[in-house]
N, C-alpha and C positions, 0 to 999 in steps of 0.2 A: 504494499499499499503505499502511495506516495502523499505524505501529509498534506504537502504543499498543493497538491492537486486538488485535494478535498477543502484545502482553506480557501483555494480560488473559486471552486464550486458553490461553496457557502457564501462566499461573498458576493458571486453573481446570482445568486438565488435572492439574497438580501436586495441587490441592487434591482432586482426585476420586481419585487413587491413593492417598490417606492411610487408614489401616486400624488401628484401636485396637480390643481386647478382651480378654479376660482368658487364661491359657493353657489353660482348658477351650475357649475357643472357638476357639483357635489348634490344638488337637487336631483340634475337629470339622473344621477346613479343610484339615489334613493328611490326613484319612481320605477326602476326595474327590479331592486332588491332593496328593502326597507330594513333588512337585517344590522346595518351598521349603527341604526339608531338605536338600537337596545340599549337598557339599562345596564349597569355596572353587575346587579344580582342575574340577571337574564343571561349575562355574556358567561359568568361563572357557571351556571345551570346547561347552558348549552354545550359548553365544554366538557362538562362532565358526561352528557348524554351522548356525545360525539364519539366515545369510545366504546359503546355499546352497553346495554342491559341487558341481564338474563334472568329467567325466573326459576328459581331452586328452593322446591319445597313450599311455594307459596310465597316465597320472599324474592324481592329484588336485589339482584347482585350487580353492582355497578364496578364495570372492567376498569375504569380509570383508577381505581384503587388497589387492584388485587396482587400489583408487583411490589407494593411497599407496605400496605396495612393488612395485618394477618389476624383472622379472628374476631373481627369487629363487625360483620357484615349486619347485625341488628343495630348498632349503633350508627353506622354510616347511612343505613337506608332511612333509619329516623332523621338524620342529620340534613340528606339530600331532599326527602319528601315533606318533612315538616319545616324546613327552613328554604334551602334554596329553591325547590320548586314553587312553594308558595310565593317566596319573595320574587321571583322572576315573573309570575302573574300578577306583580304589583300589588299583593296583598299587604296587609299592613305589618306583616312581619318584616317587611325590608326596610322598615322603619326601625328596628330594632338592632342591637349590637348581639353579635353571635359570640356567645362566650363558651369554650368547651372548658369542662370543668372535670378534672380527674387525676388520678394518683401518679406520682412521677414515674417517667419513663413508659406511660401508657401510650404513646403515640400522637400527642395533641400537635407537637412541633412538628412531627414528621407529616401529619396530615396538613398543616398549613403550607408547609414548603412545598408540599405536592401540588396545592391548589396554585401557589405561586409559580411554579414552574410549567404548569398546565396552561394555565392563562398566559405565558409569554409565547408558548408553541402555538397556541389558539390563535392569537393575534396573527400569527404568520400565514392562517389559512384563509380561505376566500370568506367563508361563514363567520370567523371572528374577527374580521378585519375592522380596524378602529382609525378614525378620521377625526382630524381637530383643526382648530384654527391655528394657521401658521405662526409660528412667533408666539403663543399663548403660553406662558408659565405653567399654566395647569392643563395643557392640552385640551382645552373644553371642547364640548359637542358644538359643531357650527350651527346647529339649530337654535341656538340660543341668541343669534343675529335676528332672527325673525321678530317683528314687533309683535307685542301682547294683542294688540287688537286684532293682528291677521292670522294669529296662530290657528284656531279653529279652524279656517280655510284651508290651511298648508295640512293640519293634520289628516283632514277628511281626503284631501287629493292624494296624499303620500302614504296614507294608512301608518301613520308614526303619531307618538305623543310627544310633546316638546313640555319639558318641564326645566325652569333654572333661568337666571339671569346672567348676562356678561359680567366676566370677573373685570374690575377696575381698569386693569391693563388693557383689555380689548375694547372697553368702551372709550378710552381715550384715543386708542389707535384708529379706531372706527371714524372719529371726530376729525382726527388731525392728518392721519395716512390717506384714508379713503374718502373723507369728505361726505359722510354717511351713506355712501354707496354700497350697500351690503351684498350687493351682485357681484362687486369686484374685490371683495374680501378672499384672499388665498387660503384654501385649504390642503393640507398633507395628510398622506396616510401615517400613522404612528406605530411603531413596533413596541408592546409594553414590555419593560425589561427593569428588572429591581436594580440591577447594576446602574444603567443610565438615569434611575429615578423618572420612569416614566409609567404611570399607571398602577405601578406597584410600591408600596413605603413598609418600612418597618420601623416600630418606635420600640426603644427599650428604655423603661424607666432608671434612673438614677437616683441619687440623694434628694428626699422631697423638698430639703432645703435649699438646695441650688437648682433644683429642676425650671427649666426655662421654658414658659409657653411658646416661645419663639419655635421652639423645637417642632411644635404642631403647626402651628399658623404661619410661620414668616416673622420677619423682622425688619425694623427702620435700616435702611443703608445710609448710615451717617456721613459717608464719604461723598454723598451726592445731595446732602440737604443744603448745603451751601450754593450747590447748581441750580436747584429745583426751586427752593425757597419755602418748602412746605413739606410737613411730614404728611400731609393728606394727598401728595401727589404719589400716582401709583408708580413714577419712576424712580422715588426715593424709597421705595419698598421692595425686600427680596421676598417674593411669593415663594418660598423654598420650603416651608415646613412640611413635614409628612403629610398632613391633610391637604396640603397644595398639590403634592407630587402624587399621592396615590388616587387623586381624582380620575375617574372612568374605569378604576380596578378594583383593587383590594389592598387595605392596609393591614398589617398585622401587629396588634397591640400585644407585645410580649410581656407577662405577668402582671396584667392590667391593674389588678387589685394592689400592688404595691405602692400604687402612686398615691399622694394625696388627695383626698376626695374633691378639694376645692380646684384641683389641677383637671379631674373629669368633668367637671361641671360643663366645660367647652364643647363637650360631645353631646350634651342635652339637645340644643338646636339642631345639631348637624343629623342627628338619629331621627329625630320628630319631624322636622321642616326641611331639612334637606341642604341647609347652610350652616355657616359658622362667622363668628365676627373675630375680624383680622385687623388691626391697625386702627386709623380713622377712616374708615371705609363702612360703606352700607355693608348688611349681610352679603356674604360670598356662597354662591351656590357650589355643592359638591354632590357628584353621583360616586359613591363609593361604597364597597362591604367593610365593614370593620369587622374583624375577626381577632378575639382575645382569647387567651388560656391561662387558666390559674390551678392551683390544686384545692381540695376540698376544705381543709382547715382555713385557708386565707378568705375562701367564698363564705364559710359560716361566720367568720368575723366580720366580712363586708355586710351581709343581710341583718346581724345583729345591731348595728349602727343605724339608727333612725334617721340619721342626715342623709344616708344613701338611699332613702325610698324612691326618690325621683329617678335616680340612675338607674337603680335595681328594676322599676316598671319599665325602663326602656331595653332589656337585655332578654334575648332568648338565651336560656342554660341548656346545654347539651350534654349530659355525662357522658364522658369517654372512659368507661372501665378497662380493667385488664383484660385480654383473650383469655377465654376459658376453655379452649379446645387444644389437645395436647397436640395433635398432628399440624395446628396453625404455630402453636409456641415452638415446635422443631424449626420449622420454616424462619421464624425470628431469629432465633440462634446461628442458624446456617449462613442468614444474609448478613448478620454482624461480624462472625468470622469470616466470611468471604471478602468484606471489606476491609479487613486487617490484613497486615504484612504475615499474617501466620498461616496463611490458607495454603501453604504448602504443606502444613502437618496435616497427615490423616487423621480424620475421625470416624473411628469404628461405627458400623451400622447400629442402631439401636442406643448408642452413646447419649445422643442429644434428647431422644425421647425419654431417657431415664431422668436426664435433668428437668424435661419438660413436665413429667409425671409429677415431681416432687413442686415444680411451681404451681401448677394448676390445682393442686391438694391444698396448698396453702391459701389459694384465694377463694375457695369454694366456702358455702355455709352449710353446717349440718341441717339438714331437711327434717320436717316431722313425718314426712311419709314413712308409712310402716314398712318396715323390710329395705328401706333404701340406704345404703351407706354411703360415704364420699367417694369409695371406688367405683360402684356401680353407678353413682351419679356422674362423674367424672369421664365412663365410657359412654355414658347416655350421651352426655354434650357433644362428644367426640363423632358422635354418630354411629356407634357400636350397637347393636343389639343386644339387649339385657333381657334374659328370660321373665316373662312376667309384666314386663311394662311396655307400653304403646307410644305414639306419638302425643296422645292427649296427656299422658305423665309427663313426658320432655317439656311440654308447653305449661303445664301446671307447675314444675319445678324451676323453670325459667322466670316465672311471673310470683313466685314465692317471696323473693326478696329484691326489693327494686333496686339496692346497693350492692348486690353481688359482683364482685370484681372490682370493687373500689379499695380493696387492701389487699395486702399478701406481699409475697416476695416478687420485686421487678426485676424484668429481664436484665437490666444493667447488673444488679448484684451477681447473677448468674454467670453472664458473659465476664465480669471481673475476674470470678472465682475460676473461670476457664482458662482465661487469659494468664491468670497467677500461676497456674497448674504447667500449662504450656512453657512458660519461660522459665520457672524455676526447674522443674525437672528435665528440660531438655528432651523431650519426647519425640519419638519418630511418629508416633500412632497413640492417639488419646481414646481409650475405652470409657464403656459405662462407668467401671467402678471408679476411674479415676476422676471423673467428674463428681461423681456422689461423694468421694472423700475430699474432694477441694470444696465442695459446697459444705460439708460438713465443717470442716477446719475453719471455713471463714464465719460461721454464725458466732464464735466468742469475739469477734472483730467488729460485728454488726452492732452500732451503738445503739440502733433504734429497735432492737428487738430485746422483749422483755425474757426474763427467768422463764415464766409460763409459755410463753410461746417458743422459746427456745426447746423446751420439752415436746411441745407439738411438733415443732419442725424436724427434730431427731425422730419423732414415730413417723412421720411423712418420708423421711429417707429410707427406714427400714421397708416402708411399703414400696417405693419407687425401686429399692434394691430387690425385692421381691418380684416386682413386674418385670424387672431386667432379667432376673434369672428365669424365669417363666419364656422369655422370648429367645434368651440364651440358648435353653434346652431344645425349643422348638426347632430354631434356625440348624443346630447340630443334626438333630433326630431327621430333619427334612432333608439334609445335604446326606446323610446315610442311605437315604431310599433312593437307590440308584435310578429305578424305573418309576419315580414317584407318581408320577402323571398317570402312566399306564394302571398302577396298582391300585390307585384311588380311583379309577374309573372302574375296573372290575369290580371293587367293593362296593362301589357306589350303583352299578348294575345290579348286583346280587340283592344289595339292600331294598331297591326299588322293587324289583321282582317279587320280594317277601311282602313289603307294606301293601303292594296292590293286590296280592291274593288275601292278606289280612283283611283288608276293608271290604274286599267284595265278597268274602266268605267264599274262597276257590282254594284249589291246591295247585301245588308247582310241579311242572314236570322235570324230572331229572334229565338232563340233556345227553347223558350217557346210558343209563339202564332205562328211558324212557318211562320211569317208574312216576306215579302222583305221590307226592309229599305234602304233608302240613306245613305252613310257613314256619321258618326256623325263628322261634322266638328268641332264643339264645343269642344268634346272630343279632338280632333287630335290637334287642336291650344292651348288647355288648357296645353297639354304637351310640346310641341314645344316652346311655349313663356317662358317655364321654363329657355331654355338654348339661349333665344335670337334669334331664328330662326322667320325671318321676313315674311311676307306674299308673299313677292316675291321670297322667296327662299324655302317655304315649299315643293313645287313640287319635285325640285332637292333633297332635303333632304331624303323624302319619297321613292323615286327612288333609291337613295344610299341604303337605308336601304334594298329594295328588291333586289338590285344586291347582297348585302351581304348575304342575306339568300338564294340566288342562288349558290353562291359560297360554302357555307357550305354544301348544299344539294348535290353538286355534288361530295362532299368529303364524302358523307354518314355521315355527322356529323348533330346535331340539334342546329339551332342558338338559344341560350340563351338570356336572358335580358342584362346580363353582358358582352356580346362579343362585344358590341361596347360602348365605354366610354361615348360618349356624350348622347347617346339613355339612359344610365343607369343613367346618372346623372340627365336628365329630368323627367324619371320615378321616382327618390328617391325624386326631388324636388316637385314634384306633390303631391305625398303622404304627404311629410312634410307640404306643403300649406294647404291641407286638416285638418291636426292635430295641427295647430298652436295656435288656441284657446284653446284647450284641455291642450297642453303644457303650455301655460301662464298662466292658472288658475292654474293648478297643482304646478307648481315650486312657484309662487309668494304668495301662501296663506300661512300666518303667522300661523293661528292655522286650518290646513287641517281637514277635517272629516275623518272618518275611511276608506271611500272608496279610498279618495285622499291620504292618508299616505300609504296605501295598493301600490297604483301605484306607488308612490314616492319609496319607500323600492324596489319594482320589477325592476324599471329603474335603481337604484343605483347599485342592484344585477347583472343586466345585464352590466352596464358600467365597473363593476369589473371582472366579469367572462369573457366577450368576447371582451372588449376593453383595457384592460390593467391598469384601473383606481385602485386606492387602497380606503378605505373609506373616508380617508381626501379629496383628490381631487374629489372624485365623487360628496360628498356634496357641496364642494366649486362651482364644475361646473354647479350642478343644481341651486344653487343660484345666480351664475353669470349669465346664461342664462335666468333665470327668469326675472332679473332685465333689461337685453337686449330687451327681447319681450316686457316689459310693458313701455319702452322708446317711 
């Protein structure tokens, strides 16, 4: 790849996006496509929609977020539908500050950064094009040039809405440069950019005593006062505050509630009326989405102060909890490790899952539902089937605690512990036990963890270790079954023949002797018992399988053993149970004979080729599982 060719192509693309014309040309452009006149809120929503939306289990999933935000589908759906979508349709929520509230390292900043980067890209597309009065320090909407008396006619003719007034600079230039001829005012296409301070701004609070409102609304340029003679002359004012520069797009207000409440009063008019006060000028119009973020404790302190009621009523608070799905938590850790310089170190399969299990358990709340423990709840949340529970139970659990996921161990702590272990131990490969050990060692150093929480967390580490042990045994046992698919299919077909005969009160014909036999109850129960199907529940389970087969048959598809998760698990466990003694002998022998050595080498190769292990962690896994089976 020639980097300079790529740079030249990018520069040429940027040049091709440039557009410049008069206000009259701009109105002709709007006559063909009114989308450039959309509001900032609509622009954000259209940007999110442009990446695609899919419906999964009755919930909308927005593809825009899926590469960076994991396990927050419910929170993201609520955010997009209840705020962005409503605001885009000019409902009253667009007159509110969006406040993301959640625990540390929960994804709030990542979410805002995604929106900012997304807007930058979207403004480079035809649908997301933004046009502004040339030379305006606030990149304002050219439609502000239309006199108020004529706006209703223009709105009908172009199918647009016009809100807001010209900024002081453009008012002066219209009189002096263009002599009031709005049709001659120049309009440029602008590309939103945080670096260039066009349409995207970021405000970070500092010491309340030294915080200057000029950071938000701009300030007087004292070097030009003598030249222009008045502080109310727009040429003697720098319109370079974050509210000025974020016009037409988005402003991120970092740690908003750390600011002094008097400082935040400037946002009251902006949110409700779409304007703000700066210097000795009339109210200045601004069309921008203000998105802030804070943690739960600061938010509670904020709402406890009665002085903040006016601002509180102008906020839409969106809780952003921790992820509660193990598989999604794994993706978070994999992403963070991949972004580091340690991504050359191999992480063994299921190692990150062990850490994820621990993290999720610390975030879940004990349920009052009978027979449901945290491990079962964790599995249900992760999309696994748990006997005796259905989708309705899952929804009931998710609605039991509105604040579930707002506490527990944050991803940053786990990644810190993984990083520490990687650096200190100089590992070639990191396994599940290495990670759990590192997490355990770090609990004493975690200042915010109480003694009671530490005891709970140690128990969760033990549960995560047990889950990892089960995964390790299953992985090795699966690798020992050389013709696993074939063996599983044979056992599966045999089981189906038997349950069909059982449910239909018929006999089975022996393929060798042609003899009619009763269904093999021992075989059926030996499989069903692997997943805890009781004697009373066996008939319902068998009938469910036959119904599933019938549904597949009607669609012209053949029912395979892996089309039913619980049946697949039962088949695998049955095969593994039959092989357990062979695995135990082969992995635990200190001086294996030639045949055993050959089998170990074949299993190691299978673990590396098919399951993602490296030579180091494959051998470690075999030794570890051998010790587990001998206990």
